[in-house]
Structures are given as C-alpha cells and as structure tokens.
ZAKOL-974279 format. One record per residue (C-alpha): residue number from 1; residue in one letter; x, y, z. Coordinates in steps of 0.001 Angstrom, whole numbers, padded with zeros to 6 digits. Layout:
BEGIN
(site NUM, "a", (X, Y, Z))
...
END
This chain:
BEGIN
(site 1, "l", (000072, -000058, 000030))
(site 2, "r", (002758, 002418, 000948))
(site 3, "i", (004521, 001983, -002431))
(site 4, "c", (001240, 002284, -004267))
(site 5, "f", (000529, 005627, -002390))
(site 6, "r", (003918, 007225, -002787))
(site 7, "t", (004434, 006084, -006342))
(site 8, "s", (001138, 007338, -007701))
(site 9, "f", (001800, 010711, -005920))
(site 10, "q", (005143, 010857, -007422))
(site 11, "i", (003862, 010086, -010965))
(site 12, "l", (001235, 012793, -010585))
(site 13, "s", (003930, 015220, -009578))
(site 14, "l", (005870, 014145, -012691))
(site 15, "n", (003064, 014657, -014951))
(site 16, "h", (002931, 018412, -013979))
(site 17, "s", (006553, 018778, -015131))
(site 18, "c", (006156, 016657, -018155))
(site 19, "f", (004330, 019401, -020165))
(site 20, "v", (007272, 021439, -019960))
(site 21, "v", (009787, 018739, -021235))
(site 22, "k", (008653, 017916, -024853))
(site 23, "w", (010370, 014620, -025114))
(site 24, "t", (008662, 013141, -022296))
(site 25, "n", (005036, 013832, -023748))
(site 26, "a", (005185, 010488, -025519))
(site 27, "w", (005154, 008871, -022025))
(site 28, "i", (002444, 010949, -020322))
(site 29, "d", (-000350, 008636, -021275))
(site 30, "t", (001663, 005590, -019996))
(site 31, "y", (002393, 007325, -016748))
(site 32, "n", (-001262, 008231, -016271))
(site 33, "k", (-002439, 004715, -016684))
(site 34, "l", (000359, 003450, -014346))
(site 35, "k", (-000891, 006137, -011772))
(site 36, "e", (-004420, 005150, -011956))
(site 37, "n", (-003510, 001445, -011691))
(site 38, "l", (-001441, 002253, -008480))
(site 39, "r", (-004273, 004385, -007104))
(site 40, "r", (-006933, 001572, -007721))
(site 41, "l", (-004965, -001292, -006186))
(site 42, "p", (-005073, -000081, -002563))
(site 43, "t", (-009004, 000530, -003045))
(site 44, "a", (-009493, -002897, -004656))
(site 45, "l", (-007643, -004396, -001482))
(site 46, "i", (-009617, -002668, 001031))
(site 47, "l", (-012728, -003724, -000883))
(site 48, "c", (-011731, -007039, -000066))
(site 49, "c", (-011799, -006741, 003809))
(site 50, "q", (-014934, -008590, 005108))
(site 51, "t", (-014872, -007043, 008630))
(site 52, "e", (-013949, -003605, 010370))
(site 53, "e", (-011309, -005367, 012243))
(site 54, "e", (-009481, -006420, 008859))
(site 55, "a", (-009789, -002880, 007726))
(site 56, "a", (-008310, -001388, 010922))
(site 57, "v", (-005408, -003871, 010966))
(site 58, "m", (-004551, -002502, 007356))
(site 59, "l", (-004996, 001251, 008445))
(site 60, "k", (-002800, 000667, 011681))
(site 61, "e", (000083, -000445, 009731))
(site 62, "s", (002938, 001966, 010565))
(site 63, "q", (005659, 000914, 008220))
(site 64, "g", (006317, 003764, 005971))
(site 65, "a", (004381, 006304, 008175))
(site 66, "p", (006162, 009679, 008778))
(site 67, "v", (008726, 009579, 011479))
(site 68, "g", (007616, 010910, 014836))
(site 69, "s", (003828, 010377, 013998))
(site 70, "l", (001932, 009106, 016966))
(site 71, "t", (-001406, 008878, 015003))
(site 72, "a", (-003638, 005987, 015443))
(site 73, "f", (-003946, 005059, 011820))
(site 74, "p", (-000488, 005658, 010329))
(site 75, "r", (-001664, 004242, 007082))
(site 76, "v", (-004290, 006878, 006731))
(site 77, "s", (-001875, 009679, 007223))
(site 78, "v", (000243, 008275, 004361))
(site 79, "a", (-002855, 008240, 002255))
(site 80, "i", (-003798, 011908, 003198))
(site 81, "d", (-000171, 012850, 002297))
(site 82, "t", (-000269, 011205, -001250))
(site 83, "d", (-004016, 012485, -002123))
(site 84, "q", (-005597, 009102, -002113))
(site 85, "k", (-009175, 010147, -002180))
(site 86, "d", (-010457, 006836, -003521))
(site 87, "f", (-009068, 004981, -000739))
(site 88, "l", (-010105, 007458, 002031))
(site 89, "s", (-013723, 007563, 000551))
(site 90, "d", (-014117, 003995, 000665))
(site 91, "p", (-016966, 002873, 003154))
(site 92, "r", (-014751, 000549, 005085))
(site 93, "c", (-011996, 003188, 005655))
(site 94, "l", (-014602, 005720, 006711))
(site 95, "t", (-016309, 003316, 008916))
(site 96, "v", (-013062, 002427, 010807))
(site 97, "l", (-012442, 006188, 011191))
(site 98, "k", (-015871, 007198, 012314))
(site 99, "k", (-015880, 004534, 014810))
(site 100, "k", (-012497, 005750, 016287))
(site 101, "f", (-013884, 009387, 016231))
(site 102, "k", (-017192, 008584, 018205))
(site 103, "g", (-015242, 006536, 020545))
(site 104, "e", (-017289, 005885, 023745))
(site 105, "w", (-019933, 008043, 022154))
(site 106, "a", (-020829, 005407, 019624))
(site 107, "d", (-023806, 004612, 021608))
(site 108, "w", (-025381, 008094, 021202))
(site 109, "n", (-028603, 006753, 019453))
(site 110, "g", (-029074, 004477, 022426))
(site 111, "i", (-028804, 006760, 025440))
(site 112, "s", (-031709, 009080, 026717))
(site 113, "n", (-032046, 012612, 025780))
(site 114, "s", (-031024, 013583, 029446))
(site 115, "e", (-027738, 011754, 028885))
(site 116, "k", (-027363, 013543, 025706))
(site 117, "v", (-027676, 016926, 027080))
(site 118, "a", (-025431, 016044, 030042))
(site 119, "r", (-022592, 015044, 027598))
(site 120, "i", (-023014, 018162, 025500))
(site 121, "v", (-023114, 020385, 028669))
(site 122, "v", (-019837, 018977, 029771))
(site 123, "h", (-018000, 019968, 026557))
(site 124, "t", (-019823, 023109, 026037))
(site 125, "v", (-020945, 025223, 029267))
(site 126, "g", (-018874, 023408, 031451))
(site 127, "y", (-015670, 022919, 029326))
(site 128, "p", (-013579, 025486, 031344))
(site 129, "i", (-014085, 023678, 034594))
(site 130, "t", (-014087, 020010, 033173))
(site 131, "s", (-011100, 020456, 031071))
(site 132, "l", (-009082, 021915, 033980))
(site 133, "v", (-010338, 018983, 036216))
(site 134, "n", (-009309, 016470, 033341))
(site 135, "v", (-005818, 017864, 033239))
(site 136, "l", (-005068, 018092, 037110))
(site 137, "t", (-006440, 014574, 037603))
(site 138, "n", (-004424, 013137, 034602))
(site 139, "g", (-007494, 012191, 032872))
(site 140, "k", (-009115, 009992, 035537))
(site 141, "v", (-011988, 012563, 035897))
(site 142, "f", (-014047, 013383, 032860))
(site 143, "k", (-012770, 010601, 030854))
(site 144, "s", (-014904, 011672, 027859))
(site 145, "y", (-012011, 014092, 026793))
(site 146, "s", (-010281, 011052, 025312))
(site 147, "t", (-013211, 010647, 022725))
(site 148, "p", (-012237, 012689, 019558))
(site 149, "v", (-016013, 013740, 018938))
(site 150, "a", (-015948, 015329, 022546))
(site 151, "r", (-012741, 017118, 021785))
(site 152, "f", (-014273, 018573, 018553))
(site 153, "i", (-017121, 019950, 020502))
(site 154, "s", (-014947, 021450, 023212))
(site 155, "f", (-012665, 022921, 020478))
(site 156, "a", (-015702, 024465, 018523))
(site 157, "t", (-016858, 025812, 021809))
(site 158, "s", (-013556, 027283, 022712))
(site 159, "y", (-013165, 028950, 019467))
(site 160, "v", (-016835, 030444, 019550))
(site 161, "i", (-016051, 031917, 022925))
(site 162, "f", (-012678, 033360, 021526))
(site 163, "l", (-014656, 034998, 018956))
(site 164, "m", (-017216, 036502, 021427))
(site 165, "c", (-014303, 037815, 023094))
(site 166, "l", (-012977, 039410, 020024))
(site 167, "v", (-016403, 041068, 019550))
(site 168, "v", (-016715, 042446, 022968))
(site 169, "f", (-013117, 043863, 022941))
(site 170, "t", (-013799, 045637, 019615))
(site 171, "q", (-017304, 046726, 020493))
(site 172, "y", (-016668, 047823, 024237))
(site 173, "k", (-016525, 051656, 024085))
(site 174, "e", (-013478, 053450, 025694))
(site 175, "k", (-011899, 057003, 025222))
(site 176, "r", (-010925, 057382, 021612))
(site 177, "d", (-007971, 059137, 022284))
(site 178, "l", (-006185, 056474, 024592))
(site 179, "r", (-002962, 054968, 023490))
(site 180, "g", (-001257, 051866, 025077))
(site 181, "a", (-003017, 049228, 027122))
(site 182, "p", (-006814, 049525, 027963))
(site 183, "d", (-007627, 051871, 030825))
(site 184, "n", (-010332, 049477, 032512))
(site 185, "l", (-009927, 045884, 033888))
(site 186, "f", (-012599, 044425, 031827))
(site 187, "k", (-010880, 044913, 028629))
(site 188, "i", (-007387, 044042, 030031))
(site 189, "i", (-008825, 040624, 031135))
(site 190, "i", (-010185, 040234, 027722))
(site 191, "i", (-007134, 041034, 025658))
(site 192, "c", (-004989, 038804, 027973))
(site 193, "y", (-007353, 035881, 027386))
(site 194, "v", (-007049, 036561, 023519))
(site 195, "w", (-003224, 036556, 023672))
(site 196, "i", (-003255, 033496, 025896))
(site 197, "f", (-005771, 031592, 023535))
(site 198, "l", (-003591, 032372, 020612))
(site 199, "f", (-000331, 031297, 022233))
(site 200, "s", (-002092, 028081, 023155))
(site 201, "w", (-003323, 027744, 019520))
(site 202, "f", (000277, 028365, 018289))
(site 203, "t", (001445, 025510, 020339))
(site 204, "i", (-000995, 023059, 018988))
(site 205, "a", (-000018, 024142, 015415))
(site 206, "w", (003559, 024162, 016086))
(site 207, "t", (003144, 020472, 017296))
(site 208, "d", (001655, 019909, 013975))
(site 209, "v", (004455, 021132, 012209))
(site 210, "i", (006949, 019027, 014214))
(site 211, "q", (005090, 015928, 013597))
(site 212, "l", (004159, 016587, 009819))
(site 213, "g", (006881, 018659, 008658))
(site 214, "f", (006427, 022215, 007216))
(site 215, "r", (005572, 020889, 003506))
(site 216, "r", (002934, 018229, 004767))
(site 217, "f", (001657, 020784, 007379))
(site 218, "l", (000435, 023248, 004556))
(site 219, "y", (-001493, 020426, 002541))
(site 220, "s", (-004641, 021477, 004360))
(site 221, "w", (-006115, 024896, 003793))
(site 222, "w", (-006935, 025763, 007444))
(site 223, "r", (-003218, 025230, 008364))
(site 224, "w", (-001776, 027838, 005956))
(site 225, "y", (-004687, 029979, 006884))
(site 226, "d", (-003560, 029616, 010537))
(site 227, "l", (-000060, 030404, 009571))
(site 228, "i", (-001303, 033806, 008007))
(site 229, "m", (-003710, 034532, 010856))
(site 230, "m", (-001065, 033875, 013428))
(site 231, "s", (001400, 036067, 011706))
(site 232, "m", (-001034, 038788, 011804))
(site 233, "y", (-001812, 038379, 015395))
(site 234, "l", (001891, 038243, 016195))
(site 235, "l", (002487, 041769, 014185))
(site 236, "a", (-000435, 043065, 016294))
(site 237, "f", (000798, 041944, 019549))
(site 238, "n", (004179, 043297, 018908))
(site 239, "a", (002606, 046829, 018008))
(site 240, "f", (000393, 046612, 021220))
(site 241, "m", (003536, 045831, 023328))
(site 242, "n", (005250, 048770, 021747))
(site 243, "s", (002530, 051194, 022451))
(site 244, "w", (002256, 049928, 026009))
(site 245, "l", (005979, 050341, 026640))
(site 246, "e", (006003, 053695, 024862))
(site 247, "v", (003140, 055072, 026924))
(site 248, "k", (004854, 053522, 030041))
(site 249, "h", (008182, 055274, 029582))
(site 250, "h", (007001, 058455, 028076))
(site 251, "g", (003603, 058911, 029883))
(site 252, "q", (000692, 060959, 028128))
(site 253, "p", (-001755, 057901, 027591))
(site 254, "y", (-004529, 060329, 026661))
(site 255, "a", (-003918, 062546, 023578))
(site 256, "h", (-006118, 063670, 020795))
(site 257, "r", (-005562, 061696, 017601))
(site 258, "v", (-004471, 064759, 015751))
(site 259, "h", (-001445, 064849, 017691))
(site 260, "w", (-000455, 061196, 017097))
(site 261, "d", (002388, 060119, 014917))
(site 262, "p", (000887, 058613, 011560))
(site 263, "y", (002490, 055282, 012100))
(site 264, "h", (001858, 055374, 015919))
(site 265, "p", (001999, 051606, 017286))
(site 266, "t", (-001587, 052011, 018502))
(site 267, "l", (-002744, 052737, 014904))
(site 268, "l", (-000674, 049787, 013640))
(site 269, "f", (-002294, 047590, 016216))
(site 270, "e", (-005827, 048577, 015360))
(site 271, "v", (-005029, 048003, 011750))
(site 272, "l", (-003546, 044703, 012210))
(site 273, "f", (-006012, 043523, 014815))
(site 274, "t", (-009021, 044303, 012691))
(site 275, "f", (-007619, 042103, 009888))
(site 276, "a", (-006771, 039403, 012179))
(site 277, "s", (-010293, 039465, 013688))
(site 278, "v", (-011829, 039538, 010247))
(site 279, "m", (-009850, 036294, 009415))
(site 280, "s", (-010657, 034741, 012723))
(site 281, "s", (-014245, 034728, 011749))
(site 282, "w", (-013616, 032982, 008495))
(site 283, "r", (-011837, 030406, 010237))
(site 284, "l", (-015151, 029242, 011797))
(site 285, "f", (-015857, 027357, 008405))
(site 286, "y", (-013323, 024938, 009616))
(site 287, "f", (-015809, 023531, 012033))
(site 288, "f", (-018666, 023571, 009440))
(site 289, "q", (-016831, 021306, 007184))
(site 290, "i", (-017886, 018238, 009272))
(site 291, "f", (-021554, 018752, 008550))
(site 292, "r", (-022591, 017312, 005077))
(site 293, "m", (-024658, 020480, 004077))
(site 294, "y", (-021655, 022891, 004587))
(site 295, "g", (-018647, 020523, 003724))
(site 296, "p", (-018778, 020426, -000022))
(site 297, "v", (-019539, 023947, -000271))
(site 298, "v", (-016573, 024928, 002042))
(site 299, "i", (-014301, 022650, 000106))
(site 300, "s", (-015214, 024092, -003297))
(site 301, "i", (-014812, 027720, -002093))
(site 302, "g", (-011090, 026463, -000961))
(site 303, "r", (-010168, 024923, -004029))
(site 304, "c", (-011067, 028242, -006156))
(site 305, "v", (-008725, 030195, -003786))
(site 306, "k", (-005944, 028771, -006126))
(site 307, "d", (-007670, 030284, -009185))
(site 308, "i", (-008136, 033505, -007313))
(site 309, "l", (-004297, 033570, -006383))
(site 310, "i", (-003431, 032936, -010169))
(site 311, "f", (-005893, 035794, -011222))
(site 312, "m", (-004461, 038156, -008606))
(site 313, "s", (-000811, 037451, -009888))
(site 314, "m", (-002145, 038382, -013479))
(site 315, "f", (-003886, 041368, -012061))
(site 316, "v", (-000812, 042792, -010355))
(site 317, "v", (001208, 042542, -013663))
(site 318, "i", (-001556, 044073, -015948))
(site 319, "i", (-002205, 046958, -013481))
(site 320, "g", (001487, 047461, -012997))
(site 321, "s", (002151, 047764, -016561))
(site 322, "f", (-000727, 050171, -017478))
(site 323, "a", (-000042, 052398, -014444))
(site 324, "l", (003664, 052720, -015275))
(site 325, "g", (002598, 053553, -018992))
(site 326, "l", (-000127, 056075, -018038))
(site 327, "n", (002054, 057705, -015302))
(site 328, "y", (004927, 058192, -017762))
(site 329, "l", (002495, 059844, -020186))
(site 330, "i", (000639, 062299, -017775))
(site 331, "e", (003189, 062984, -014944))
(site 332, "h", (005082, 065716, -017222))
(site 333, "y", (001718, 067723, -016727))
(site 334, "k", (001667, 067824, -013018))
(site 335, "g", (000929, 071098, -011364))
(site 336, "n", (-000265, 072566, -014760))
(site 337, "v", (-003290, 075183, -014460))
(site 338, "v", (-005483, 076610, -017173))
(site 339, "l", (-008336, 079383, -016546))
(site 340, "r", (-011497, 078340, -018304))
(site 341, "d", (-014717, 080565, -018188))
(site 342, "g", (-013328, 082291, -015060))
(site 343, "k", (-012690, 079164, -013184))
(site 344, "l", (-009060, 077817, -012617))
(site 345, "y", (-008697, 074244, -013409))
(site 346, "e", (-005574, 072038, -012303))
(site 347, "q", (-004078, 069109, -013811))
(site 348, "p", (-005772, 065952, -012147))
(site 349, "t", (-003435, 063964, -009661))
(site 350, "f", (-004935, 060566, -010771))
(site 351, "m", (-001902, 059663, -012773))
(site 352, "t", (000821, 061976, -011829))
(site 353, "s", (002485, 059449, -009590))
(site 354, "i", (003126, 055685, -009664))
(site 355, "e", (000973, 055285, -006427))
(site 356, "s", (-001988, 057479, -007539))
(site 357, "a", (-002135, 055593, -010999))
(site 358, "i", (-002129, 052061, -009398))
(site 359, "r", (-005029, 053281, -006935))
(site 360, "y", (-006973, 054892, -009773))
(site 361, "l", (-006699, 051783, -011826))
(site 362, "y", (-007667, 049320, -008893))
(site 363, "w", (-010811, 051299, -008171))
(site 364, "a", (-011580, 051607, -012150))
(site 365, "w", (-011804, 047679, -011944))
(site 366, "y", (-015116, 048275, -010049))
(site 367, "g", (-016459, 050758, -012567))
(site 368, "y", (-015039, 054216, -011621))
(site 369, "l", (-013243, 054584, -014759))
(site 370, "d", (-014151, 058267, -015684))
(site 371, "p", (-012475, 059691, -018998))
(site 372, "e", (-012416, 063224, -017384))
(site 373, "r", (-009971, 062226, -014808))
(site 374, "l", (-007449, 061357, -017551))
(site 375, "e", (-007696, 065005, -018939))
(site 376, "v", (-004224, 066545, -019709))
(site 377, "v", (-003859, 070226, -018806))
(site 378, "v", (-001035, 071758, -020561))
(site 379, "g", (-001593, 075468, -020002))
(site 380, "q", (-002141, 078855, -021657))
(site 381, "f", (000162, 081037, -023754))
(site 382, "g", (000274, 084395, -025570))
(site 383, "p", (-001501, 087621, -024830))
(site 384, "d", (-004838, 086000, -025485))
(site 385, "k", (-004114, 083228, -023014))
(site 386, "e", (-004939, 080774, -025613))
(site 387, "e", (-005448, 077146, -024081))
(site 388, "t", (-002736, 074585, -025392))
(site 389, "k", (-003987, 071036, -026209))
(site 390, "h", (-002036, 068007, -026444))
(site 391, "y", (-004395, 065691, -028228))
(site 392, "l", (-001803, 063114, -028924))
(site 393, "v", (-001097, 062463, -025315))
(site 394, "q", (-004914, 062811, -024277))
(site 395, "s", (-005948, 060156, -026988))
(site 396, "a", (-002879, 057862, -026102))
(site 397, "a", (-004138, 057924, -022230))
(site 398, "e", (-007752, 057337, -023018))
(site 399, "l", (-006722, 054401, -025622))
(site 400, "l", (-004571, 052738, -022821))
(site 401, "s", (-007511, 053123, -020362))
(site 402, "a", (-009729, 051511, -022710))
(site 403, "l", (-007276, 048695, -023494))
(site 404, "y", (-006740, 048141, -019619))
(site 405, "y", (-010739, 047934, -019054))
(site 406, "i", (-011190, 045478, -021973))
(site 407, "i", (-008150, 043043, -021043))
(site 408, "l", (-008619, 043094, -017208))
(site 409, "v", (-012609, 043365, -016919))
(site 410, "v", (-014195, 042063, -020113))
(site 411, "s", (-011662, 039314, -020905))
(site 412, "l", (-009698, 038284, -017814))
(site 413, "l", (-012221, 038702, -015267))
(site 414, "n", (-014922, 036668, -017310))
(site 415, "l", (-012329, 034102, -017865))
(site 416, "m", (-011605, 033544, -014365))
(site 417, "i", (-015229, 033453, -013449))
(site 418, "s", (-015611, 030691, -015905))
(site 419, "i", (-012706, 028810, -014521))
(site 420, "m", (-013717, 029200, -011004))
(site 421, "s", (-017080, 027777, -011808))
(site 422, "n", (-015598, 024967, -013590))
(site 423, "t", (-013577, 024389, -010544))
(site 424, "a", (-016471, 024479, -008221))
(site 425, "a", (-018693, 022219, -010304))
(site 426, "a", (-015741, 019591, -010647))
(site 427, "v", (-015601, 019658, -006796))
(site 428, "l", (-019418, 019485, -006229))
(site 429, "e", (-019602, 016658, -008986))
(site 430, "n", (-017162, 014433, -006802))
(site 431, "s", (-018637, 016227, -003613))
(site 432, "e", (-018776, 012890, -001553))
(site 433, "k", (-015238, 011941, -002283))
(site 434, "e", (-013831, 015429, -001454))
(site 435, "w", (-015726, 015877, 001469))
(site 436, "a", (-014668, 012339, 002580))
(site 437, "y", (-011015, 013155, 002200))
(site 438, "v", (-011325, 016543, 004242))
(site 439, "l", (-013509, 014725, 006916))
(site 440, "s", (-010653, 012053, 007294))
(site 441, "q", (-008169, 014889, 007682))
(site 442, "i", (-010296, 016496, 010453))
(site 443, "w", (-011113, 013202, 012369))
(site 444, "m", (-007270, 012265, 012303))
(site 445, "e", (-006394, 015783, 013600))
(site 446, "f", (-008681, 015041, 016709))
(site 447, "f", (-007085, 011555, 017228))
(site 448, "d", (-003926, 013482, 018448))
(site 449, "d", (-003265, 014085, 022046))
(site 450, "c", (-002443, 017793, 021403))
(site 451, "r", (-006276, 018492, 020942))
(site 452, "m", (-007418, 016522, 024096))
(site 453, "i", (-007870, 019856, 025823))
(site 454, "p", (-009116, 022836, 024162))
(site 455, "p", (-007044, 026236, 024286))
(site 456, "p", (-006286, 028126, 026293))
(site 457, "f", (-006463, 025228, 029004))
(site 458, "s", (-004351, 023024, 026691))
(site 459, "l", (-001277, 025293, 027810))
(site 460, "l", (-001587, 023585, 031369))
(site 461, "q", (-001748, 020228, 029647))
(site 462, "l", (001388, 020895, 027862))
(site 463, "l", (003255, 022142, 031113))
(site 464, "i", (002422, 019163, 033028))
(site 465, "h", (002628, 016481, 030549))
(site 466, "g", (005813, 018393, 028872))
(site 467, "i", (007781, 018266, 032372))
(site 468, "v", (007079, 014613, 032651))
(site 469, "y", (008249, 014048, 028861))
(site 470, "i", (011424, 016187, 029454))
(site 471, "f", (012171, 014106, 032795))
(site 472, "r", (011864, 010670, 030936))
(site 473, "r", (013908, 011900, 028101))
(site 474, "l", (016771, 013363, 030401))
(site 475, "f", (016782, 010850, 033389))
(site 476, "q", (014954, 007696, 032273))
(site 477, "r", (016520, 007109, 028811))
(site 478, "k", (017216, 003433, 029216))
(site 479, "k", (013621, 002572, 030419))
(site 480, "y", (011993, 004679, 027476))
(site 481, "k", (014806, 004108, 024839))
(site 482, "d", (012696, 002139, 022262))
(site 483, "v", (009222, 003781, 023387))
(site 484, "r", (007771, 006795, 021561))
(site 485, "l", (006566, 009389, 023850))
(site 486, "s", (004172, 012249, 023622))
(site 487, "a", (004809, 015691, 025298))
(site 488, "w", (000902, 016052, 025363))
(site 489, "n", (000104, 012658, 027172))
(site 490, "m", (002354, 011086, 029710))
(site 491, "n", (-000037, 008013, 029518))
(site 492, "y", (000572, 007559, 025714))
(site 493, "k", (001922, 004184, 024766))
(site 494, "s", (003122, 003254, 021212))
(site 495, "e", (001541, 000481, 019400))
(site 496, "p", (003133, -002894, 019744))
(site 497, "e", (005150, -004313, 017209))
(site 498, "e", (003906, -007751, 016820))
(site 499, "s", (000936, -006269, 014778))
(site 500, "d", (003245, -006407, 011559))
(site 501, "d", (002724, -010203, 011185))
(site 502, "k", (-000964, -009877, 011591))
(site 503, "y", (-000741, -007175, 008863))
(site 504, "e", (001346, -009406, 006517))
(site 505, "n", (-001113, -012434, 007051))
(site 506, "l", (-004004, -010203, 006155))
(site 507, "m", (-002257, -008887, 002931))
(site 508, "v", (-001477, -012286, 001812))
(site 509, "e", (-005194, -013263, 002400))
(site 510, "l", (-006502, -010183, 000571))
(site 511, "k", (-004184, -010977, -002247))
(site 512, "h", (-005944, -014381, -002609))
(site 513, "r", (-009302, -012858, -002334))
(site 514, "l", (-008710, -010357, -005020))
(site 515, "l", (-007062, -012661, -007491))
(site 516, "g", (-010161, -015077, -006713))
(site 517, "r", (-012529, -012275, -007859))
(site 518, "r", (-010535, -011628, -010770))
(site 519, "a", (-010999, -015231, -011797))
(site 520, "l", (-014844, -015104, -010904))
(site 521, "e", (-015000, -012061, -013103))
(site 522, "e", (-013261, -013718, -016031))
(site 523, "k", (-015304, -016978, -015759))
(site 524, "f", (-019089, -015558, -014733))
(site 525, "g", (-019265, -011992, -015887))
(site 526, "k", (-018497, -008289, -014760))
(site 527, "v", (-020218, -008412, -011485))
(site 528, "c", (-019636, -010628, -008585))
(site 529, "t", (-021130, -010735, -005197))
(site 530, "v", (-018858, -010535, -002201))
(site 531, "d", (-019306, -011659, 001318))
(site 532, "f", (-020775, -008528, 002954))
(site 533, "s", (-023637, -008526, 000371))
(site 534, "e", (-022448, -005713, -001763))
(site 535, "a", (-022034, -005741, -005497))
(site 536, "i", (-018920, -004576, -006836))
(site 537, "i", (-018254, -003680, -010525))
(site 538, "i", (-014740, -005011, -011437))
(site 539, "t", (-014795, -004188, -015162))
(site 540, "g", (-012769, -001214, -014705))
(site 541, "m", (-009805, -003450, -013430))
(site 542, "e", (-008979, -004859, -016915))
(site 543, "t", (-005951, -002527, -017356))
(site 544, "l", (-004716, -003441, -013947))
(site 545, "n", (-002323, -006209, -014142))
(site 546, "i", (-002859, -007770, -010581))
(site 547, "y", (-000516, -010449, -011078))
(site 548, "n", (002240, -008228, -011452))
(site 549, "a", (001002, -005425, -008885))
(site 550, "i", (000776, -007540, -005903))
END
C-alpha cells in the first residue's frame, strides 16, 4: 500500500513537469495509466476486507508512516499525504475512522435525551471547569476528553468563545484618544485571554509542524490559513507591546489623535488586529466542514482560492504595466493650471504618480473609470491666453485606459469566473469523495493528544505532561529508549510491534481474495457478489495487471 500511495503521488507530480519537457510527452499517457492502476490497487484491496477489524489492521500498519507520527492510523496519514481520495472515501475506511472518532459516544442513538444533554453540557458550557479537572487529575475524571468527537465539540465551543471575546473587545467603548493598554480591568482581562488563547493555539499548530513537517503541514487549507492569521496576530501583539511600553516610559496615555504620529504603534495595532479578527471569523468554516450540508460548499470555495491567486498574480502584472505607462504619459503635466470661463482648473492628480495611478486603476476595476480624470492640462500662452491642447497624449491615455478595461474586466475577469465555476462544479460533482477526504483529515487531527484539551487550557496540559516528557527523556533514557513518548500525554503508549505479522497475513489473504474475484469475473461476468452482500463492479480493472502489481 505504501509503495502504491507514494509512487502514484510521485507520478502525479511528474506529470505536472512533463508538459514542460517535450520529449516526455510521449510517455504521459503511460504514466497516467500506471498512476491510475497504482491508485486503484489499494482501494481494491480494502474492498476485499470482510470485517471492520481487517480494515483496522490495514490502516494501523505503521511501516512507511512519517517519523515521529503518533497517530492511531499511520496508513491513513500516508494516504492523506499522497492525496488518495478513492481509498479514503471507501466505506470501510470511513467506517473505521468514524468508529474511532465517536469512541465511547458510539452509543449516542441508544441513550436518553437527558444523557445526551449532560454530555453536551460537559463539553460546552462546562468545558472550562471539566477540562481543568481532567488535566489536574491526569484524565481520571471526565474521561470523555479521550473521545475525539467530544474534543471536537470542546474545541468548537472554545473557538466560539474566543470570537465572542473579539467582538466584546472591539465593541466595548472607551476613550477614543487612549494610547497603549486599555484603561479598564474588563478589557485588560479580555485582551489577556485573547493573547493566551492564541499562544495556546500556536503550540498546537507548532506540534503539527513538528509531527508533519512544514511541507505536509500546508496540505490543508486551514493550516496555511492559521499560519497567515497567526502572523497577523503576532504583528498586532508586537505593536500592542510597543504602544504600551511607549506610554509607560513617556507617559501621556491620553492625547487627541490629531497629535498622534501617522504610524503610531496603537494605529498599527488597530489595523492589524482588525484584519486578524476578520480572518478569525472566517476560520469558523473549519468546524462547519464536518457537516454534510456545509462541507462540499466550503471545500469548493477553498479549491477556488488557487484560481483567485492565479488571477491576482496576473492582475498585479496588468495593473502595474498600465500604471507605469499612464504615469509616464501624464506625470509631465503635474501642477499645470488653466483658466476656463473664469474658473481655474488644475491637472488631475490621478496619474501624476505611480501610487495614484495604481490606486486609480484598481478602483476603475469596480467601475470608477471616468475619462475626465484622464484630462491633460497643458496651460495657456500668448497675450490672449489661448489654451494649449496635446490631443496626442490625451488620446493615448484614453486608449490605454480602454485597453486596460477590455483586457482586465471584459476578458480576464470573465475568464476567471468561468474557470472558478468549472473548479467549483468539479468539486461538487465529486462532492462525496472530496468531503470524505477532508473529513478524514479533520478526524485524524482530533485523534492526536495535542487536541485533547481545548485552548487556552491546553497550555496547562502541555506544561504538566511536557515536564514529565522532558524528565523521562533526560533521566530515564534506558527505560524509554525504544518507546515513543508524547509531550502532550504522559500515558501515551506506542502500538506494539507484533501487529506487523498480523498485517502481513492479512495482505496475503487479501491478495488471494482479489485474485479469486478476478478469476470469477473472467469466468462468470463483470459483477460478482462479495461476502458482505455488496455488488462490486470490477470491469474497470481490466487494465490493472493484478498478477504483477501484488
């Protein structure tokens, strides 16, 4: 399985470069067929699993998994890294992952409503107390925090509270001429909670980076989104501290904004914190993805981001080139004035600098393209003060503006709309497969111990368990020499090694089943019924040389 996953992914990467090298074009079809065969073989093998236990053994195999990975299903991690959507969307794989995700809450449909409410309350309204008690008792009280679905609920609740704190902090009124830290205890508590929450969130993200590596960390949209958002908050925190230290050393916390420096740290903090808060609100879509009605829509939007980035790169090139040209034509007339009908007209400043030209062309994209703003004012001469007209420059400027509008708005914008609609349609067409792929990633995240306790209380978990982890690594090396340890859970125990024999025996059995189905297909037809009462069409496997692939 590992070889199939990684080889098919490498061929996929190779195909992207094959279009650049002409001599490899003849082999593209061959590589594509090989890639499809390698992608279908793992799916065909898991189709042969007759029980959940067999599928679980296949998914728990750790050979070839990323070094340092503490996940419960290493094979799923490899499948996610190599973009094996067919394998991950298979019902047997999803059943095993879903069972693990529900954990002790698998009996949800069989319990009373009061028990359901009690479980939800523990991980929503009561999570600040229950999570602290769980950490301080080393997981012996409120053991439901070991259940991934309970962790997800706690994380979602914690994040909603974080957003509420942002709303309160931005809407709570204070003196508008205040610089530095807030002047009341309530806002100080809120901003401290926000910084602690973000630091706790950062420790979880950093743990993912250590376990996955930076390249694999960015495979999911919410991780690189977190990277941008955390960077924004870090800059805002730096501006906040600079403002606080400046006021502390120089005094004068209250001063009218007219006396502020244009780049005062408080102004920088307000701008950066505003952008970061907006991004934090969008981050809520991460939790919506787990629901079927929202998941495919959110995923399609995420897939369109790539198209948007391509459009923005082309937009920057186009707007920059036209801004340079228009600025070069009109900047020579900066400051010119002319008297018309007793009124003094000055050369418009829209194109007299590169900054103003870029700004004007950007807003022209939204329909603010006014030809009168491109007027060229030359001046007057002679005793009669006759106005001079440079029609050539005027016509050239208007022609460039018209070409800009045609190229960017009429052509490029409509082209990108059609490309994005095709991207979204392709995602929605395979919505179940795409959603299952993202769902697997989210479930796998909450299998990790770093998400056992939601932020900001996860800092206490890391502090306690991290001290034990360091102590064992420094002073008990011999005892834990061959054991993988977790800095987030002192009770973590790595999977036993003897499971490899069970995995090898299972793969041999699956091989015989797969070859048997191939023989049945050749003898009786295209459809054969398997033991778990499910009809599987095997006609698509005629190009798959099973005898050589296994």
